[in-house]
C-alpha positions as CSV (number, residue, x, y, z in Angstrom):
1,X,3.0,-32.2,-24.8
2,X,2.6,-29.2,-22.5
3,X,6.1,-29.4,-21.0
4,X,7.7,-29.7,-24.4
5,X,5.7,-26.7,-25.7
6,X,6.6,-24.6,-22.6
7,X,10.3,-25.5,-23.0
8,X,10.1,-24.4,-26.7
9,X,8.8,-21.0,-25.8
10,X,9.7,-20.0,-22.3
11,X,8.7,-16.3,-22.6
12,X,6.8,-16.3,-19.2
13,X,3.4,-15.4,-20.7
14,X,1.2,-18.3,-19.6
15,X,-2.3,-17.0,-20.3
16,X,-2.1,-17.4,-24.1
17,X,-0.7,-20.9,-23.5
18,X,-3.7,-21.8,-21.4
19,X,-6.0,-20.6,-24.1
20,X,-4.2,-22.4,-27.0
21,X,-4.1,-25.7,-25.1
22,X,-7.5,-25.2,-23.3
23,X,-5.8,-26.0,-20.0
24,X,-6.4,-24.4,-16.7
25,X,-3.6,-22.2,-15.3
26,X,-3.0,-24.6,-12.5
27,X,-2.2,-27.4,-15.0
28,X,0.2,-25.1,-16.8
29,X,1.9,-24.0,-13.6
30,X,2.4,-27.7,-12.7
31,X,4.3,-28.2,-15.9
32,X,6.9,-25.5,-15.1
33,X,10.4,-26.6,-14.0
34,X,10.8,-27.3,-10.2
35,X,11.0,-24.0,-8.3
36,X,9.5,-21.8,-11.0
37,X,6.1,-21.7,-9.3
38,X,5.2,-22.7,-5.8
39,X,1.7,-23.3,-4.5
40,X,0.8,-22.7,-0.9
41,X,-2.5,-22.7,1.1
42,X,-4.4,-19.5,1.3
43,X,-4.0,-19.3,5.0
44,X,-0.3,-18.7,4.5
45,X,-0.9,-15.5,2.6
46,X,-0.4,-13.1,5.5
47,X,2.8,-14.8,6.7
48,X,4.3,-14.8,3.1
49,X,3.3,-11.2,2.5
50,X,4.8,-10.1,5.8
51,X,8.0,-11.8,4.8
52,X,7.9,-9.9,1.4
53,X,7.8,-6.6,3.3
54,X,11.3,-7.3,4.6
55,X,12.9,-7.8,1.2
56,X,13.2,-4.1,0.3
57,X,12.4,-3.1,-3.3
58,X,11.1,-5.8,-5.5
59,X,9.7,-5.8,-9.1
60,X,6.1,-6.9,-9.7
61,X,5.3,-7.9,-13.2
62,X,1.8,-8.7,-14.5
63,X,1.3,-9.7,-18.1
64,X,-1.9,-10.8,-19.7
65,X,-3.2,-10.7,-23.2
66,X,-4.7,-7.3,-22.4
67,X,-1.4,-5.7,-21.5
68,X,1.6,-5.6,-19.3
69,X,2.4,-3.8,-16.1
70,X,5.6,-3.5,-14.1
71,X,6.3,-1.6,-10.9
72,X,9.1,-1.5,-8.4
73,X,8.8,-0.8,-4.8
74,X,8.6,-2.2,-1.3
75,X,5.4,-4.0,-0.5
76,X,3.4,-2.4,2.3
77,X,2.4,-4.4,5.3
78,X,-1.2,-5.9,5.0
79,X,-3.8,-3.9,6.9
80,X,-4.9,-5.3,10.2
81,X,-7.5,-8.1,10.0
82,X,-6.9,-8.3,6.2
83,X,-8.1,-11.8,6.0
84,X,-11.0,-11.7,8.5
């Protein structure tokens, strides 16, 4: 049922969907089409973030039931010992 419902309304706002279906966000992310969301271990964060800093300007979008935020720019490198 979740996959069908996501396909019927693919607007990208997942939080209301989790509330309506009383499902954790992880379960909803698992229902997205292949490649739409990728899960990685937390110890890969710094490697992934460092790669993002080489992409140039990117657009970050955050959307929740409380509002939406969009910004464009180049991600800064993480501070030294960020994860220590």
